Structures are given as C-alpha cells and as structure tokens.
C-alpha positions in Angstrom: -3.7 5.0 17.0 -4.8 7.6 19.5 -7.0 6.6 22.5 -8.8 9.4 24.4 -9.5 9.4 28.1 -11.5 11.6 30.5 -10.2 13.0 33.8 -11.0 9.6 35.5 -8.9 7.8 32.9 -12.0 6.1 31.3 -11.7 5.5 27.6 -13.9 8.0 25.7 -12.9 7.5 22.0 -10.4 6.1 19.6 -8.9 7.4 16.4 -6.8 5.5 13.8 -4.4 7.5 11.7 -3.3 5.8 8.4 0.0 7.3 7.4 1.3 4.6 5.1 -0.2 1.8 3.1 1.9 -0.7 1.2 -0.2 -0.5 -2.0 2.3 -2.6 -4.0 1.3 -5.7 -2.0 -2.1 -5.7 -3.6 -0.6 -6.6 -7.0 2.5 -8.6 -6.0 4.2 -10.1 -3.0 7.6 -11.4 -2.1 8.1 -15.2 -2.1 6.3 -17.0 0.8 4.3 -13.8 1.7 0.6 -13.3 1.4 -1.5 -10.4 0.0 -3.7 -8.6 2.5 -5.5 -11.1 4.7 -9.0 -9.9 3.9 -8.8 -11.5 0.4 -8.1 -14.9 1.8 -10.8 -14.4 4.5 -13.4 -13.6 1.9 -12.5 -16.6 -0.3 -12.4 -18.9 2.7 -15.4 -17.7 4.7 -18.0 -16.4 2.2 -21.3 -18.3 2.4 -22.5 -20.1 -0.8 -24.9 -17.4 -1.9 -22.2 -14.7 -1.6 -19.6 -16.9 -3.4 -22.0 -17.3 -6.3 -22.8 -13.6 -6.4 -19.1 -12.6 -6.4 -17.9 -15.4 -8.7 -15.4 -16.5 -6.0 -12.9 -19.3 -6.6 -10.0 -20.7 -4.6 -7.0 -18.3 -4.0 -4.8 -20.4 -6.4 -7.0 -19.1 -9.3 -6.2 -15.5 -8.8 -3.0 -13.9 -10.2 -2.9 -11.3 -7.4 -2.8 -14.2 -4.8 -0.9 -17.1 -6.4 2.4 -15.6 -7.4 4.2 -15.9 -4.1 3.6 -19.6 -3.4 1.8 -18.9 -0.1 -2.0 -18.8 0.1 -2.5 -20.3 3.6 -0.7 -19.8 7.0 -0.5 -22.6 9.6 -2.7 -21.8 12.6 -4.7 -19.2 10.8 -8.4 -19.9 10.1 -9.4 -17.5 7.3 -13.0 -18.6 7.4 -13.3 -17.8 11.2 -11.5 -14.5 10.7 -13.9 -13.6 7.9 -16.9 -14.1 10.3 -15.1 -12.0 12.9 -14.6 -9.2 10.4 -18.2 -9.3 9.3 -19.4 -9.3 12.9 -17.1 -6.3 13.7 -18.6 -4.3 10.8 -22.1 -5.2 12.1 -21.1 -4.0 15.6 -19.9 -0.7 14.1 -23.3 -0.4 12.4 -22.1 -0.8 8.8 -25.3 -1.3 6.8 -25.8 -4.6 5.0 -25.6 -2.7 1.6 -22.2 -1.2 2.6 -20.8 -4.5 3.7 -21.9 -6.1 0.4 -20.3 -3.3 -1.5 -17.0 -3.9 0.2 -17.1 -7.6 -0.7 -17.9 -6.7 -4.3 -15.0 -4.3 -4.5 -12.6 -6.9 -3.1 -13.9 -9.6 -5.4 -13.6 -7.2 -8.3 -10.0 -6.5 -7.6 -9.3 -10.3 -7.7 -10.9 -10.5 -11.1 -9.0 -7.4 -12.3 -5.7 -9.1 -11.7 -6.8 -12.0 -13.9 -7.2 -9.7 -17.0 -4.3 -10.3 -19.3 -3.2 -8.5 -22.5 -1.7 -9.3 -25.9 -0.5 -7.4 -28.9 -3.3 -5.4 -30.6 -4.0 -4.9 -34.2 -2.1 -1.5 -34.3 1.5 -1.1 -33.6 2.3 -0.6 -29.9 -1.3 -1.3 -29.0 -2.8 -3.9 -26.7 -6.0 -6.0 -26.4 -7.6 -8.1 -23.7 -6.7 -11.8 -24.3 -9.5 -14.1 -25.2 -8.9 -16.1 -22.1 -9.5 -13.0 -20.0 -12.9 -12.1 -21.4 -14.7 -13.8 -18.5 -12.6 -12.0 -15.9 -13.3 -8.7 -17.7 -17.0 -9.4 -17.7 -17.1 -10.3 -14.0 -14.8 -7.5 -13.0 -16.9 -4.9 -14.8 -20.1 -6.4 -13.2 -18.6 -6.3 -9.7 -17.2 -2.7 -10.0 -20.3 -1.4 -11.8 -18.6 -0.7 -15.1 -19.8 -1.4 -18.7 -17.8 -4.1 -20.4 -16.6 -2.2 -23.5 -16.0 1.1 -21.6 -13.9 -0.8 -19.1 -12.0 -2.5 -21.9 -11.2 0.9 -23.4 -10.0 2.3 -20.1 -7.6 -0.6 -19.7 -6.1 -0.5 -23.1 -6.2 3.1 -24.2 -5.3 6.5 -22.7 -7.5 9.5 -23.3 -5.9 13.0 -23.2 -7.6 16.4 -23.5 -5.4 18.7 -25.6 -4.8 22.4 -25.1 -7.7 23.5 -27.4 -10.2 21.1 -25.9 -9.8 18.3 -28.4 -9.6 14.7 -27.2 -6.8 12.4 -28.2 -7.1 8.6 -27.7 -3.7 6.8 -27.6 -3.4 3.0 -27.5 -1.4 1.5 -24.6 1.3 -1.2 -25.2 1.0 -4.5 -23.5 3.3 -3.5 -20.7 1.6 -0.1 -20.3 -1.9 -1.8 -20.1 -0.6 -4.2 -17.4 0.8 -1.2 -15.4 -2.5 0.6 -16.0 -4.4 -2.4 -14.6 -2.2 -2.7 -11.5 -2.3 1.0 -10.8 -6.1 0.9 -10.9 -6.1 -2.1 -8.5 -3.8 -0.2 -6.0 -5.9 3.0 -6.3 -9.2 1.1 -5.6 -7.8 -0.8 -2.6 -6.2 2.4 -1.2 -9.4 4.3 -1.5 -11.4 1.5 0.1 -8.9 1.3 3.0 -8.9 5.1 3.6 -12.7 5.2 3.5 -12.9 2.3 6.0 -10.5 4.0 8.4 -12.5 7.3 8.1 -15.8 5.6 8.7 -14.5 3.6 11.7 -13.1 6.9 13.2 -16.4 8.6 12.9 -18.1 5.8 14.7 -15.5 5.5 17.5 -14.9 9.2 18.1 -18.2 9.9 19.8 -17.0 12.1 22.8 -14.3 14.7 23.3 -11.4 13.7 25.5 -9.0 16.0 27.3 -6.3 13.3 27.6 -4.9 10.9 25.1 -2.3 8.2 24.6 -0.8 7.7 21.1 0.4 4.3 19.9 2.7 4.2 16.9 3.5 0.9 15.1 6.8 1.0 13.1 7.9 -2.2 11.5 11.4 -1.0 10.5 13.7 -1.1 7.5 12.9 -3.9 5.0 14.9 -5.1 2.1 13.4 -7.5 -0.5 14.8 -9.3 -3.6 13.0 -6.6 -5.6 12.6 -3.2 -4.0 10.3 -0.6 -5.6 10.3 3.2 -5.2 7.3 2.7 -2.9 9.4 0.5 -0.6 12.1 3.2 -0.5 9.4 5.7 0.6 8.1 3.3 3.2 11.6 2.7 4.6 12.3 6.4 4.6 9.1 7.2 6.5 9.8 4.5 9.1 13.4 5.7 9.6 12.3 9.3 9.8 9.7 8.4 12.5 12.3 6.4 14.4 14.7 9.4 14.2 12.0 11.7 15.6 11.3 9.2 18.4 15.0 9.1 19.3 15.2 12.8 19.3 12.2 13.4 21.5 12.3 10.4 23.9 16.1 9.9 24.3 17.9 13.1 23.4 15.5 15.8 24.6 14.4 14.0 27.7 18.0 13.2 28.7 18.9 16.9 28.3 16.0 18.0 30.4 17.0 15.5 33.2 20.5 16.8 33.1 19.4 20.5 33.3 17.3 19.7 36.4 20.0 17.7 38.0 18.1 14.5 38.1 20.1 11.3 38.1 19.5 9.2 35.0 21.1 5.9 34.0 22.8 5.9 30.7 20.4 4.9 27.9 22.1 3.3 24.9 20.3 3.6 21.6 21.3 3.3 17.9 21.4 6.7 16.2 19.8 6.2 12.8 20.7 9.8 11.7 23.3 8.6 9.1 20.6 6.3 7.5 18.2 9.2 7.3 20.9 11.4 5.8 21.7 8.8 3.2 18.2 9.0 1.9 17.2 12.7 2.3 20.6 14.5 2.3 21.5 17.2 -0.2 23.2 14.6 -2.4 21.2 11.6 -0.9 19.4 8.9 -2.7 16.2 10.9 -3.3 18.2 13.8 -4.7 20.2 11.6 -7.0 17.1 9.8 -8.2 15.4 13.1 -9.0 18.4 14.2 -11.0 18.4 10.9 -13.0 14.6 11.2 -13.6 15.0 14.8 -14.8 16.9 13.8 -17.9 13.9 11.7 -19.2 14.7 9.0 -21.7 18.5 9.5 -21.3 18.2 8.3 -17.7 18.6 4.6 -16.7 18.9 2.4 -13.7 22.6 1.7 -14.4 23.4 5.4 -14.5 21.6 6.0 -11.3 23.5 3.2 -9.6 26.8 4.6 -10.9 26.0 8.0 -9.4 25.1 6.5 -6.0 28.3 4.4 -6.0 30.3 7.4 -6.9 28.8 9.4 -4.1 28.7 6.9 -1.3 31.0 4.0 -2.4 34.2 2.7 -0.8 36.8 5.4 -0.5 34.5 8.3 -1.2 34.5 11.4 1.1 30.7 11.0 1.6 31.0 7.3 2.3 28.0 6.1 4.4 28.1 2.9 6.5 24.5 2.3 5.7 25.1 2.2 1.9 
C-alpha cells in the first residue's frame, strides 16, 4: 500500500498494489484454515431476499468451504463483517448493481465447487453427476451462462487447428475437475484484481509529492501439501525480504560507514542462501523446468532425486535450507 501526502503531511490519496494472490485457497485449504473471509461473510450476513436470490445455504453445504473442518472462527462475527463490507462499498460509491454482481459471482463460485463429475459414455470422457445438476443450473444462472453451454465447457476442450477447423476433445473426470477449479480461481482472481483497481481509482483523487509505502510480507510457509503456486509465493516473499535486507541493512550501513557516522551493529538473518536454493543456476526452479521439459517421461520422484543429488547431505552444493 502506498499512502500519498502533500507538503504539510496531509493524506492526499492511497493506492493498493496487489502483487500476489493465493488463488489455490479458493478451491482448497489446509486443515483448520478457512477460505477467503468474504464467502463466510456473505453466507452469514446476507438478508433473506438476497439469500433466496443467490440460493445460499450454510457453509457446510459447499465443497469449497467444508473440506478443512473450519467454517467459523471464535470471536469473528461474519454477519457483522458482511454489513461492514457492504457499507464500505457504499461509501466508495459502488453502485447497487455492481454490489449485487459481486455477490452473484461469489455465490456462483460456491455453486461451481459443488459440481461433480463421473465417467462419461465415451472412453476417457466425463459427465456432470446427476446429484450436481441443481448446482450446475444455479451456477450457470448466477454467472450468466446457458446450462448446456456451461456443461460443455466443463467437460470438453475445444481447440482450433492450424487450418481453422475446430476439434472438440472430451475431458476425463480428473481433467474436468481441474478445469472446474481453474475456472473458479480465474474468476476469483479477476474479481479481486477488478476490485483493487476500482478502489484505487476512487482513492487516488489528488497528486501527492510525498509518499510512504507499506509492504506486508507473511514469510515462508510449509504445508502438508505444497503446490507449485505455494513455491512461487514463498519465492516472491523471500525475494522481497532479500531486497529489503539489501536496501535497509546493507546499503544503509555502508552509507553510514562512508560518512563516518557511528552506527550500532544491526543483526539480521541473511536469507540469500534460501533465495539461491530456489533461483540459482541449478536451483529448484531450474531443476523443475528440466524435469518438465521431458514431458511424459518426467515424474515427481525423478525430480526429488535430482534435488537430493544436487543439495543433499555430503553434496558440494549442499544448502542448509534444503
């Protein structure tokens, strides 16, 4: 976040910069963790007419919310927070139509997660399960999609060939599920980015000659199941911390020493080796790219073997962060 000030230090504007969004949280969470709070706020605080319009149920009824075993947090009033979010959007002059569209998108995502798949009539094909037909209907309605066209998009892949012909290829059950989750993450990410841009337009009303930047870095996280997205999130956080160390500690210390200004010793942990482990010439990303380049011949076990060979115990490139 960057807050702008005039020469008298009065706040003139504010701008939020979204550099990283944990999209995987939309479709799955670690045990005892919740999805993004706005889903629970919508379910807990929507008035009766809105609940009926959006076909809302309790959080336990949605696959994207009920997998982690945590749908409520002690001391958190989701209904009150929903009213605060709605009031904030009114304060920022979001139109009623825009606010309703946001609620419809969020409700549509919850219905999307409830669409399941089974084996189709053709080999390696898929079909929406009979139990998911209502979720398919409600999701299409909320997202503004025709039911059958939506069904096709979830279970088949359309490719335009070199000469302009169109090829429709059925998706397997696992591919259809991945397709559904990818769509959910893309919709939520698009909504989040749009919201940030819209808020910035409304808050950045005046030019400001001075500014203060605030950066929120959570730090390195390790879960029971760590996706490629989590590796990228950790890499970005470590890289930002490395830059912060370089600018604030190393460069400032050198400048003080050059000017002969007494400075007490500042002790900080150098995360350079951690960054090198990820981005080095033979780091994790490089090794992963090599393994992916061999296509079907690559595997998780071969990748792990390469990493162990490069950074394991007794190796010349051994890294304490491995």
